[in-house]
C-alpha positions as CSV (number, residue, x, y, z in Angstrom):
1,M,26.3,-1.6,-3.2
2,K,22.7,-2.1,-4.1
3,R,21.5,-1.7,-0.5
4,Y,23.6,1.4,-0.1
5,L,22.0,2.9,-3.2
6,V,18.5,2.0,-2.0
7,A,19.2,3.4,1.4
8,L,20.6,6.6,-0.1
9,L,17.6,6.9,-2.4
10,V,15.1,6.4,0.5
11,V,17.0,8.9,2.8
12,G,17.3,11.4,0.0
13,F,13.7,11.3,-1.0
14,S,12.5,11.3,2.6
15,A,14.5,14.5,3.2
16,C,13.0,16.1,0.1
17,K,9.5,15.2,1.3
18,K,9.9,17.6,4.3
19,D,10.4,20.5,1.9
20,S,7.2,22.5,1.6
21,N,8.3,23.6,-1.9
22,V,7.9,20.1,-3.3
23,T,4.9,19.9,-5.7
24,Q,2.4,17.1,-5.5
25,E,3.7,15.7,-8.8
26,Q,7.2,15.7,-7.5
27,R,6.1,14.0,-4.3
28,N,4.3,11.3,-6.3
29,K,7.4,10.6,-8.3
30,M,9.5,10.4,-5.2
31,D,7.0,8.0,-3.6
32,D,7.0,5.8,-6.8
33,A,10.8,5.7,-6.6
34,I,10.7,4.7,-3.0
35,V,8.1,1.9,-3.6
36,E,10.1,0.6,-6.6
37,A,13.3,0.6,-4.5
38,Y,11.5,-1.3,-1.7
39,I,10.2,-3.9,-4.2
40,T,13.6,-4.3,-5.8
41,Q,15.5,-4.5,-2.5
42,N,13.2,-7.2,-1.3
43,N,13.2,-9.2,-4.6
44,I,9.5,-8.9,-5.0
45,V,7.8,-9.4,-8.4
46,A,4.9,-6.9,-8.4
47,Q,2.7,-5.3,-10.9
48,K,1.8,-1.6,-11.2
49,D,-1.7,-0.5,-11.9
50,S,-0.9,2.2,-14.5
51,A,-4.1,4.1,-14.0
52,S,-3.7,4.6,-10.3
53,G,0.0,4.0,-9.5
54,L,-0.7,1.2,-7.0
55,Y,1.8,-1.6,-6.9
56,F,0.5,-5.1,-6.0
57,R,1.2,-8.8,-6.0
58,I,-1.7,-11.3,-6.1
59,I,-0.9,-14.3,-3.9
60,E,-4.2,-16.0,-4.3
61,S,-6.9,-14.7,-6.7
62,G,-9.8,-16.0,-4.7
63,N,-13.2,-16.9,-6.1
64,S,-15.4,-14.9,-8.6
65,T,-17.1,-12.8,-5.8
66,K,-15.1,-9.6,-6.0
67,P,-15.8,-6.6,-3.8
68,L,-17.3,-3.4,-5.1
69,I,-16.6,0.0,-3.7
70,S,-19.9,-0.3,-1.9
71,S,-19.1,-3.7,-0.4
72,N,-18.3,-4.6,3.1
73,V,-15.3,-7.0,3.4
74,I,-14.2,-9.2,6.2
75,V,-10.4,-9.2,6.1
76,K,-7.3,-10.2,7.9
77,Y,-4.3,-8.0,7.3
78,I,-0.9,-6.8,8.4
79,G,0.6,-3.4,7.6
80,Y,4.2,-2.2,7.6
81,R,6.0,1.1,7.0
82,M,8.3,0.9,4.1
83,D,10.9,3.3,5.5
84,T,11.4,1.4,8.8
85,G,9.9,-2.0,8.1
86,S,8.0,-1.7,11.4
87,K,4.6,-3.2,11.7
88,F,2.0,-0.5,12.4
89,A,-1.4,-2.4,11.9
90,E,-2.7,-5.9,12.2
91,A,-6.0,-7.7,12.2
92,S,-5.3,-11.4,12.9
93,T,-9.0,-12.3,13.1
94,G,-11.6,-11.1,10.6
95,Q,-12.4,-7.4,10.7
96,T,-15.4,-6.0,8.9
97,L,-14.6,-2.9,6.8
98,H,-16.5,-0.8,4.3
99,L,-14.3,-0.7,1.1
100,G,-15.5,2.8,0.2
101,G,-14.3,4.2,3.5
102,L,-10.7,2.8,3.2
103,I,-7.6,4.4,1.7
104,K,-7.4,4.5,-2.1
105,G,-4.7,1.8,-2.2
106,W,-7.1,-0.7,-0.6
107,Q,-10.1,0.4,-2.6
108,I,-8.2,-0.3,-5.9
109,G,-6.2,-3.3,-4.7
110,L,-9.0,-5.3,-3.1
111,Q,-11.2,-5.1,-6.2
112,K,-8.4,-7.1,-8.0
113,I,-9.1,-10.3,-6.0
114,G,-12.2,-12.2,-4.9
115,E,-13.4,-13.7,-1.7
116,G,-10.7,-16.0,-0.3
117,G,-8.0,-14.1,-2.1
118,M,-4.8,-12.7,-0.7
119,I,-2.9,-9.7,-2.1
120,D,0.2,-7.7,-1.2
121,L,-0.3,-3.9,-1.6
122,F,2.7,-1.6,-2.0
123,I,1.0,1.8,-1.5
124,P,2.6,5.1,-2.3
125,S,1.6,7.8,0.2
126,Y,-0.6,9.5,-2.3
127,L,-2.9,6.4,-2.3
128,A,-2.7,6.1,1.5
129,Y,-2.9,9.0,4.0
130,G,-0.9,11.6,1.9
131,N,0.7,14.4,3.7
132,M,-1.4,13.9,6.9
133,P,-0.1,12.0,9.9
134,Y,-2.4,9.1,10.8
135,G,-2.5,6.8,13.7
136,G,1.2,7.2,14.6
137,L,2.3,7.2,10.9
138,P,4.3,10.3,9.8
139,P,3.1,12.3,6.8
140,N,3.9,10.9,3.4
141,S,4.3,7.3,4.6
142,N,4.6,4.6,1.9
143,L,3.0,1.4,3.1
144,Y,3.0,-2.3,2.5
145,Y,0.0,-4.5,3.4
146,R,-0.8,-8.1,3.1
147,V,-4.5,-8.5,3.0
148,H,-6.6,-11.7,3.0
149,I,-10.3,-11.3,2.0
150,L,-12.3,-13.8,4.1
151,T,-15.8,-12.6,3.0
152,V,-17.3,-10.1,0.6
153,E,-20.7,-8.7,1.4
154,N,-22.1,-7.1,-1.8
């Protein structure tokens, strides 16, 4: 029953997202509901950053060297679409990225851990690519990433 409810919720909200009459506030609420359903369905204990709406789970806090928005970070990561569970991105060896140039979900989430840390990010579309398609992702994609910070360059 629980899975049926979650599937119905995801399908229903996904269909509503295609409606151009949906306001940004309504879309944000739909995304939050989809992320919460994903977390519940997968028995994940996650926190919500009340200021931004980002959901996250710290796996390893890392050391005291935390990235700043102006930092470069060397990371390994894997990214999945919440609607299909399909992997869409991966860096299995260290990749250098400028934190300020990344999606808001990463900017907010990676500052919560230090060098050597690992975090799961459950990102509503409004903190990802929004209503724009990106790299094969459809508009309004809610995303899940596992990110490991190898090095912080402040």
